[in-house]
DORO-941424 format. One record per residue (C-alpha): residue in one letter; x, y, z. Coordinates in Angstrom, 1 decimal. Example, Ala and Ser with C-alpha at 12.3 -4.5 7.8 and 13.67 -1.06 7.14 Angstrom:
2
+------+--------+--------+--------+
| rest |     xx |     yy |     zz |
+------+--------+--------+--------+
|    a |   12.3 |   -4.5 |    7.8 |
|    s |   13.7 |   -1.1 |    7.1 |
+------+--------+--------+--------+
% end
This chain:
312
+------+--------+--------+--------+
| rest |     xx |     yy |     zz |
+------+--------+--------+--------+
|    m |   17.1 |   20.3 |   25.3 |
|    y |   13.3 |   20.5 |   24.7 |
|    m |   13.8 |   22.1 |   21.3 |
|    f |   16.4 |   19.5 |   20.4 |
|    d |   13.9 |   16.7 |   21.3 |
|    l |   11.4 |   18.3 |   18.9 |
|    f |   13.9 |   19.0 |   16.1 |
|    i |   15.2 |   15.5 |   15.8 |
|    p |   11.8 |   13.8 |   15.1 |
|    m |   11.0 |   16.6 |   12.6 |
|    l |   14.3 |   16.2 |   10.8 |
|    g |   13.8 |   12.4 |   10.8 |
|    s |   10.3 |   12.7 |    9.4 |
|    i |   11.5 |   15.0 |    6.5 |
|    l |   14.3 |   12.6 |    5.6 |
|    l |   11.9 |    9.7 |    5.8 |
|    i |    9.4 |   11.5 |    3.4 |
|    i |   12.2 |   12.3 |    1.0 |
|    g |   13.4 |    8.7 |    1.1 |
|    v |    9.9 |    7.4 |    0.4 |
|    m |    9.3 |    9.8 |   -2.5 |
|    i |   12.6 |    8.8 |   -4.1 |
|    g |   11.7 |    5.1 |   -3.6 |
|    v |    8.3 |    5.7 |   -5.2 |
|    a |    9.9 |    7.4 |   -8.2 |
|    f |   12.2 |    4.5 |   -8.9 |
|    l |    9.4 |    2.0 |   -8.2 |
|    t |    7.5 |    3.5 |  -11.1 |
|    l |   10.6 |    3.2 |  -13.3 |
|    l |   11.0 |   -0.4 |  -12.2 |
|    e |    7.4 |   -1.1 |  -13.1 |
|    r |    7.6 |    0.4 |  -16.5 |
|    k |   10.9 |   -1.4 |  -17.2 |
|    v |    9.6 |   -4.8 |  -16.0 |
|    l |    6.3 |   -4.5 |  -17.8 |
|    g |    8.2 |   -3.5 |  -20.9 |
|    y |   10.4 |   -6.6 |  -20.8 |
|    i |    7.4 |   -8.8 |  -20.0 |
|    q |    5.8 |   -7.5 |  -23.2 |
|    i |    9.1 |   -7.9 |  -25.1 |
|    r |    9.8 |   -4.1 |  -25.5 |
|    k |   12.3 |   -1.8 |  -23.9 |
|    g |   10.4 |    0.5 |  -21.6 |
|    p |   11.8 |    4.0 |  -20.9 |
|    n |   15.3 |    4.2 |  -22.2 |
|    k |   16.0 |    7.7 |  -23.6 |
|    l |   16.2 |   10.0 |  -20.7 |
|    g |   19.5 |    9.6 |  -18.9 |
|    f |   21.4 |    6.3 |  -18.7 |
|    m |   18.9 |    3.5 |  -19.6 |
|    g |   16.0 |    5.9 |  -18.8 |
|    i |   17.0 |    6.4 |  -15.2 |
|    l |   15.9 |   10.0 |  -15.1 |
|    q |   12.4 |    9.2 |  -16.5 |
|    p |   10.6 |    9.4 |  -13.1 |
|    f |   11.8 |   13.0 |  -12.6 |
|    s |   10.8 |   14.0 |  -16.1 |
|    d |    7.3 |   12.5 |  -15.5 |
|    a |    7.0 |   14.4 |  -12.2 |
|    i |    8.0 |   17.7 |  -13.8 |
|    k |    5.5 |   17.1 |  -16.7 |
|    l |    2.6 |   16.2 |  -14.4 |
|    f |    3.1 |   19.1 |  -12.0 |
|    t |    3.5 |   21.8 |  -14.7 |
|    k |    0.5 |   20.7 |  -16.7 |
|    e |   -2.7 |   22.8 |  -16.5 |
|    q |   -5.0 |   21.9 |  -13.6 |
|    t |   -8.6 |   21.5 |  -14.7 |
|    y |  -11.7 |   21.6 |  -12.5 |
|    p |  -15.1 |   20.2 |  -13.5 |
|    m |  -17.6 |   23.1 |  -13.4 |
|    v |  -20.2 |   21.3 |  -11.2 |
|    s |  -17.7 |   19.5 |   -8.9 |
|    n |  -17.6 |   20.1 |   -5.1 |
|    y |  -14.4 |   22.1 |   -5.4 |
|    f |  -13.0 |   21.9 |   -1.8 |
|    m |  -13.4 |   18.1 |   -1.5 |
|    y |  -12.2 |   17.6 |   -5.1 |
|    y |   -9.1 |   19.6 |   -4.4 |
|    m |   -8.3 |   18.2 |   -0.9 |
|    s |   -8.9 |   14.5 |   -1.5 |
|    p |   -5.6 |   13.8 |   -3.3 |
|    i |   -3.6 |   15.9 |   -0.8 |
|    f |   -5.2 |   14.0 |    2.2 |
|    s |   -4.6 |   10.7 |    0.4 |
|    l |   -0.9 |   11.3 |    0.0 |
|    f |   -0.7 |   12.6 |    3.6 |
|    l |   -2.2 |    9.3 |    4.9 |
|    a |    0.1 |    7.2 |    2.7 |
|    l |    3.1 |    9.1 |    4.1 |
|    l |    1.8 |    9.1 |    7.7 |
|    v |    1.5 |    5.3 |    7.8 |
|    w |    5.3 |    5.1 |    7.4 |
|    m |    5.8 |    6.6 |   10.8 |
|    c |    4.9 |    3.3 |   12.5 |
|    i |    8.0 |    1.5 |   11.1 |
|    p |   10.1 |    0.1 |   14.0 |
|    y |   13.2 |    2.3 |   14.1 |
|    w |   15.9 |    1.6 |   16.6 |
|    i |   16.7 |    5.3 |   16.6 |
|    k |   13.3 |    6.1 |   18.1 |
|    i |   12.1 |    8.9 |   15.8 |
|    y |    8.7 |    7.9 |   17.0 |
|    s |    8.2 |    5.0 |   19.4 |
|    f |    4.9 |    3.3 |   18.9 |
|    n |    3.7 |    0.7 |   21.4 |
|    l |    0.5 |    0.5 |   19.4 |
|    g |    2.1 |    0.8 |   15.9 |
|    i |   -0.2 |   -1.9 |   14.4 |
|    m |   -3.3 |    0.0 |   15.7 |
|    f |   -2.0 |    3.2 |   14.1 |
|    f |   -1.5 |    1.3 |   10.8 |
|    f |   -5.1 |    0.0 |   10.9 |
|    s |   -6.4 |    3.6 |   11.6 |
|    c |   -4.5 |    5.0 |    8.6 |
|    i |   -5.6 |    2.4 |    6.1 |
|    s |   -9.2 |    2.8 |    7.3 |
|    l |   -9.1 |    6.6 |    6.7 |
|    g |   -7.8 |    6.0 |    3.2 |
|    v |  -11.2 |    4.7 |    2.2 |
|    y |  -12.7 |    8.2 |    2.7 |
|    t |  -10.3 |    9.9 |    0.3 |
|    v |  -11.2 |    7.5 |   -2.5 |
|    m |  -14.9 |    7.9 |   -1.8 |
|    l |  -14.7 |   11.7 |   -1.7 |
|    a |  -12.5 |   11.9 |   -4.8 |
|    g |  -15.1 |    9.8 |   -6.7 |
|    w |  -18.2 |   11.6 |   -5.4 |
|    s |  -16.9 |   15.2 |   -5.5 |
|    s |  -15.9 |   15.0 |   -9.2 |
|    n |  -19.7 |   14.8 |  -10.0 |
|    s |  -19.0 |   12.2 |  -12.8 |
|    n |  -20.8 |    8.9 |  -13.2 |
|    y |  -17.6 |    7.1 |  -14.1 |
|    a |  -15.7 |    8.5 |  -11.1 |
|    l |  -18.6 |    7.7 |   -8.7 |
|    l |  -18.8 |    4.1 |   -9.9 |
|    g |  -15.1 |    3.7 |   -9.6 |
|    g |  -15.2 |    5.2 |   -6.1 |
|    l |  -18.0 |    2.9 |   -5.0 |
|    r |  -16.2 |   -0.2 |   -6.3 |
|    a |  -13.0 |    0.9 |   -4.6 |
|    v |  -14.7 |    1.5 |   -1.3 |
|    a |  -16.6 |   -1.8 |   -1.3 |
|    q |  -13.4 |   -3.7 |   -2.2 |
|    t |  -11.2 |   -1.9 |    0.3 |
|    i |  -13.6 |   -2.3 |    3.2 |
|    s |  -14.1 |   -6.0 |    2.5 |
|    y |  -10.4 |   -6.8 |    2.3 |
|    e |   -9.6 |   -4.7 |    5.4 |
|    v |  -11.7 |   -7.1 |    7.4 |
|    s |   -9.7 |  -10.0 |    6.1 |
|    l |   -6.4 |   -8.1 |    6.5 |
|    i |   -7.1 |   -7.2 |   10.1 |
|    l |   -8.1 |  -10.7 |   11.1 |
|    l |   -5.0 |  -12.2 |    9.4 |
|    i |   -2.8 |   -9.8 |   11.3 |
|    l |   -4.7 |  -10.4 |   14.5 |
|    s |   -3.5 |  -14.1 |   14.4 |
|    f |    0.1 |  -12.9 |   14.7 |
|    i |   -0.8 |  -10.2 |   17.3 |
|    l |   -2.1 |  -13.1 |   19.5 |
|    l |    1.2 |  -15.0 |   18.8 |
|    i |    3.6 |  -12.1 |   19.7 |
|    s |    1.2 |  -10.6 |   22.4 |
|    s |    2.0 |   -7.1 |   21.3 |
|    f |    0.8 |   -4.3 |   19.0 |
|    n |    4.3 |   -3.1 |   18.4 |
|    f |    6.1 |   -4.1 |   15.2 |
|    f |    9.3 |   -4.7 |   17.2 |
|    g |    7.5 |   -7.9 |   18.4 |
|    f |    7.8 |   -9.4 |   14.9 |
|    m |   11.5 |   -8.6 |   14.8 |
|    k |   12.1 |  -10.3 |   18.2 |
|    m |   10.0 |  -13.4 |   17.4 |
|    q |   11.6 |  -14.1 |   14.0 |
|    q |   15.2 |  -14.3 |   15.1 |
|    y |   15.3 |  -18.1 |   14.7 |
|    i |   12.4 |  -18.9 |   12.4 |
|    w |   10.4 |  -16.9 |    9.9 |
|    f |    6.6 |  -16.8 |   10.3 |
|    i |    6.2 |  -17.8 |    6.6 |
|    v |    7.6 |  -21.2 |    7.5 |
|    l |    5.0 |  -21.6 |   10.3 |
|    s |    2.0 |  -20.5 |    8.1 |
|    i |    2.4 |  -20.4 |    4.4 |
|    p |   -1.4 |  -20.3 |    3.8 |
|    l |   -1.7 |  -17.1 |    6.0 |
|    g |    1.2 |  -15.6 |    4.0 |
|    l |   -0.5 |  -16.2 |    0.7 |
|    m |   -3.8 |  -14.9 |    1.9 |
|    l |   -2.2 |  -11.8 |    3.3 |
|    l |   -0.3 |  -11.2 |    0.0 |
|    t |   -3.6 |  -11.5 |   -1.9 |
|    s |   -5.3 |   -9.1 |    0.6 |
|    l |   -2.5 |   -6.6 |    0.1 |
|    l |   -2.9 |   -6.7 |   -3.6 |
|    a |   -6.7 |   -6.1 |   -3.2 |
|    e |   -6.1 |   -3.4 |   -0.6 |
|    t |   -3.8 |   -1.4 |   -2.9 |
|    n |   -6.2 |   -1.8 |   -5.9 |
|    r |   -3.5 |   -3.7 |   -8.0 |
|    t |   -4.0 |   -6.2 |  -10.8 |
|    p |   -5.8 |   -8.6 |  -10.8 |
|    f |   -8.0 |   -6.7 |   -8.4 |
|    d |   -7.9 |   -3.2 |  -10.0 |
|    f |  -11.7 |   -2.8 |  -10.4 |
|    a |  -11.6 |    0.8 |   -9.2 |
|    e |   -9.8 |    1.7 |  -12.4 |
|    g |  -11.1 |   -0.8 |  -14.9 |
|    e |  -10.2 |    1.2 |  -18.0 |
|    s |  -12.5 |   -0.7 |  -20.4 |
|    e |  -15.7 |    0.2 |  -18.5 |
|    l |  -14.8 |    3.0 |  -16.0 |
|    v |  -12.3 |    5.1 |  -18.0 |
|    s |   -9.7 |    5.1 |  -15.2 |
|    g |  -12.2 |    5.0 |  -12.3 |
|    f |  -12.4 |    7.4 |   -9.4 |
|    n |   -9.5 |    9.6 |  -10.6 |
|    v |  -10.9 |   10.1 |  -14.2 |
|    e |  -11.6 |   13.9 |  -13.7 |
|    y |   -8.2 |   14.6 |  -12.2 |
|    s |   -5.3 |   16.1 |  -14.2 |
|    s |   -1.8 |   17.3 |  -13.5 |
|    g |   -1.0 |   17.8 |   -9.8 |
|    g |   -4.2 |   16.0 |   -8.4 |
|    f |   -3.6 |   12.9 |  -10.5 |
|    a |    0.1 |   12.9 |   -9.6 |
|    l |   -0.7 |   13.0 |   -5.8 |
|    i |   -3.2 |   10.1 |   -6.1 |
|    f |   -0.5 |    8.2 |   -8.1 |
|    l |    2.2 |    8.9 |   -5.5 |
|    a |   -0.2 |    7.8 |   -2.7 |
|    e |   -0.9 |    4.5 |   -4.4 |
|    y |    2.7 |    3.7 |   -5.0 |
|    a |    3.8 |    4.8 |   -1.5 |
|    m |    1.2 |    2.3 |   -0.1 |
|    i |    2.5 |   -0.5 |   -2.4 |
|    l |    6.0 |    0.1 |   -1.0 |
|    f |    4.7 |    0.2 |    2.6 |
|    m |    2.5 |   -3.0 |    2.1 |
|    s |    5.6 |   -4.8 |    0.7 |
|    m |    7.5 |   -3.8 |    3.8 |
|    l |    4.7 |   -4.9 |    6.1 |
|    f |    4.7 |   -8.3 |    4.5 |
|    i |    8.5 |   -8.6 |    5.1 |
|    l |    8.1 |   -7.4 |    8.7 |
|    m |    5.4 |  -10.0 |    9.4 |
|    f |    6.7 |  -13.0 |    7.4 |
|    l |   10.3 |  -12.7 |    6.2 |
|    g |   12.6 |  -12.0 |    9.1 |
|    a |   12.0 |   -8.2 |    9.6 |
|    n |   15.6 |   -7.3 |   10.5 |
|    i |   15.5 |   -3.7 |    9.4 |
|    f |   19.3 |   -3.3 |    9.8 |
|    s |   20.3 |   -6.0 |    7.4 |
|    l |   20.9 |   -5.6 |    3.6 |
|    k |   18.7 |   -8.7 |    3.2 |
|    f |   15.7 |   -6.8 |    4.4 |
|    y |   16.0 |   -4.2 |    1.6 |
|    l |   16.7 |   -6.9 |   -1.1 |
|    e |   13.5 |   -8.7 |    0.1 |
|    l |   11.7 |   -5.3 |   -0.2 |
|    v |   12.8 |   -4.8 |   -3.8 |
|    f |   11.8 |   -8.4 |   -4.6 |
|    l |    8.3 |   -8.1 |   -3.1 |
|    s |    7.8 |   -4.8 |   -5.0 |
|    y |    8.8 |   -6.7 |   -8.1 |
|    v |    6.2 |   -9.4 |   -7.3 |
|    f |    3.5 |   -6.7 |   -7.3 |
|    i |    4.6 |   -5.7 |  -10.8 |
|    w |    5.1 |   -9.3 |  -11.9 |
|    v |    1.5 |  -10.1 |  -10.9 |
|    r |    0.3 |   -7.1 |  -12.9 |
|    g |    2.2 |   -8.2 |  -16.0 |
|    t |    1.0 |  -11.8 |  -15.7 |
|    l |   -2.6 |  -12.1 |  -14.5 |
|    p |   -5.8 |  -10.9 |  -16.2 |
|    r |   -8.4 |   -8.9 |  -14.2 |
|    y |  -10.6 |  -10.9 |  -11.9 |
|    r |  -14.4 |  -10.8 |  -12.0 |
|    y |  -15.9 |   -8.5 |   -9.4 |
|    d |  -18.4 |  -10.9 |   -7.9 |
|    k |  -15.6 |  -13.5 |   -7.6 |
|    l |  -13.4 |  -11.0 |   -5.8 |
|    m |  -16.2 |  -10.5 |   -3.2 |
|    y |  -16.9 |  -14.2 |   -2.9 |
|    l |  -13.1 |  -14.8 |   -2.3 |
|    v |  -12.9 |  -12.6 |    0.7 |
|    w |  -16.3 |  -13.3 |    2.4 |
|    k |  -16.6 |  -17.1 |    1.6 |
|    s |  -12.9 |  -18.1 |    1.6 |
|    f |  -10.6 |  -15.7 |    3.5 |
|    l |  -13.0 |  -14.7 |    6.3 |
|    p |  -13.7 |  -18.3 |    7.5 |
|    s |  -10.1 |  -19.3 |    7.0 |
|    s |   -8.7 |  -16.3 |    9.0 |
|    l |  -11.2 |  -17.0 |   11.8 |
|    c |  -10.1 |  -20.6 |   12.0 |
|    f |   -6.4 |  -19.5 |   12.1 |
|    i |   -7.2 |  -17.1 |   15.0 |
|    l |   -8.7 |  -20.0 |   17.0 |
|    f |   -5.6 |  -22.1 |   16.1 |
|    f |   -3.2 |  -19.4 |   17.3 |
|    i |   -5.2 |  -18.9 |   20.5 |
|    g |   -4.9 |  -22.7 |   21.1 |
|    l |   -1.2 |  -22.7 |   20.2 |
|    k |   -0.6 |  -19.8 |   22.6 |
|    f |   -2.5 |  -21.5 |   25.4 |
|    f |   -0.7 |  -24.8 |   24.8 |
|    l |    2.8 |  -23.3 |   24.6 |
|    f |    2.5 |  -20.7 |   27.4 |
+------+--------+--------+--------+
% end
């Protein structure tokens, strides 16, 4: 019985990782297709039916290319950073509220905060260990941006933690049976969506990889497998952040088809923003979080404390 109890979570974890990897593969295809149509071109359409096998072709190409190492890099950290980055991006999926109890987290939100906080170190080490000025500048920008928006993100989520009185994601599912939280607080939803875009280094906040001035940023020295792992980690986090937004604001019933349609739509929104908006200015990005989001999120926390006190 003891071995069975160990085997089931392990099997569930492997299936989850396979599912996330396949989701990431087709998210990249969706992105290339949507950006293609936004720019009035086809996107990938040769490999398989309408280019549906393109992600697998890209994966084979990336992992079979020659791996290069800068002569003066810190080899161990340079090599391990992408691996640890993908590990964290997959580990954070363990706190999803499953009814089948693969892992039961009473402190799932705290686990999520811990994982995204550790993600900063992988970017910093990837930029520093490459021993390249471009990579170092990209890493510094990414770290400053990520830490700033983590403060905003945690305070925004804290408002709802106070409302549901729990650190378990199941609380969001129970509290939104009759009304979605997006109806109660549209400003918080928009602020959280913006923070998620900044947290995942997506346009219009992709300063860590500003091609014009930083030649792809902190991952500039990576090739083949290392680049692919960083790429997979980024898209796994985009998929998770989309799911987090749905859990918190759009109903969160993980057993309904509507949940997965919402997840696809929100992933599409990430791509839509990339195809529509130009890059923001870096100082404005910092002003936005410290001068706008931080005071607003603190005010919302006070509002929810008052609401909780008044209602209960």
